C-alpha positions in Angstrom: 6.8 -2.8 -7.9 5.4 0.7 -7.3 1.8 1.6 -6.5 0.4 4.7 -8.1 -1.3 6.6 -5.3 -2.5 9.8 -7.1 -3.4 11.1 -10.5 -4.6 9.6 -13.8 -3.2 6.1 -13.1 -4.2 5.8 -9.4 -4.7 2.2 -8.4 -2.3 0.7 -10.9 0.9 -1.1 -10.1 4.0 -0.5 -12.2 6.5 -3.3 -12.7 9.7 -2.1 -14.3 10.6 -4.3 -17.3 13.3 -2.5 -19.4 15.6 0.4 -19.1 16.1 2.6 -22.2 18.4 5.7 -22.4 15.7 8.2 -21.4 12.7 6.0 -20.5 11.6 3.0 -18.5 9.3 0.4 -20.0 6.8 -1.0 -17.5 4.0 -3.5 -17.3 1.1 -1.9 -15.6 -1.1 -4.1 -13.4 -3.8 -5.2 -13.1 -4.6 -4.6 -16.8 -1.2 -5.7 -18.2 -0.8 -2.5 -20.2 2.7 -1.6 -21.6 3.7 1.9 -20.7 6.8 4.0 -21.4 7.7 6.5 -18.8 10.4 9.2 -18.9 13.1 8.7 -16.2 12.7 12.3 -15.0 8.9 11.6 -14.4 9.7 8.6 -12.2 12.1 10.7 -10.0 9.5 13.4 -9.6 6.7 11.0 -9.0 8.6 9.3 -6.2 9.5 12.7 -4.6 5.9 13.8 -4.8 4.5 10.5 -3.4 2.7 9.7 -6.6 4.7 6.4 -6.8 5.2 4.3 -3.7 7.5 1.3 -3.6 5.3 -1.4 -2.2 7.2 -4.6 -2.9 10.3 -6.1 -4.6 8.7 -9.0 -6.4 9.8 -12.5 -5.8 11.7 -13.9 -8.8 8.8 -16.2 -9.8 6.3 -13.3 -9.8 8.7 -11.1 -11.8 9.3 -13.8 -14.4 5.5 -14.2 -14.8 5.3 -10.5 -15.4 8.3 -10.6 -17.8 6.7 -13.4 -19.7 3.4 -11.4 -20.1 5.5 -8.3 -21.1 7.3 -10.2 -23.8 4.1 -11.8 -25.1 2.5 -8.4 -25.4 5.5 -7.0 -27.3 5.5 -10.1 -29.6 1.8 -9.6 -30.4 2.4 -5.9 -31.3 0.9 -4.1 -28.3 2.1 -0.5 -28.3 3.5 1.4 -25.4 1.2 4.0 -23.9 3.6 6.9 -23.1 3.3 8.7 -19.8 5.0 12.2 -19.8 
C-alpha cells in the first residue's frame, strides 16, 4: 500500500489490485475509488516522493480490499484514470 504524499490525491492510499500491460488498477482508500494509473506514472511518482510505500498489507486486509474491488467492478463503477 502506498500513501500519496503530494498533489491532487494527497491523503489517499493506493492498494494495487491488477496489472495490465501499460497500467495498474488500484483501489484508492479511504473512499474505495477505482483508479487506473500508467506504469510510467508510478515509477516517476515513487522517484519524486509522491508515493511512499507504507505497508505491505496482511493477506486478510488485502482480501478485504480485493473483495471490495471486485464488488465495485461487478456493479459497474468505472476507473478514474490518472495520467
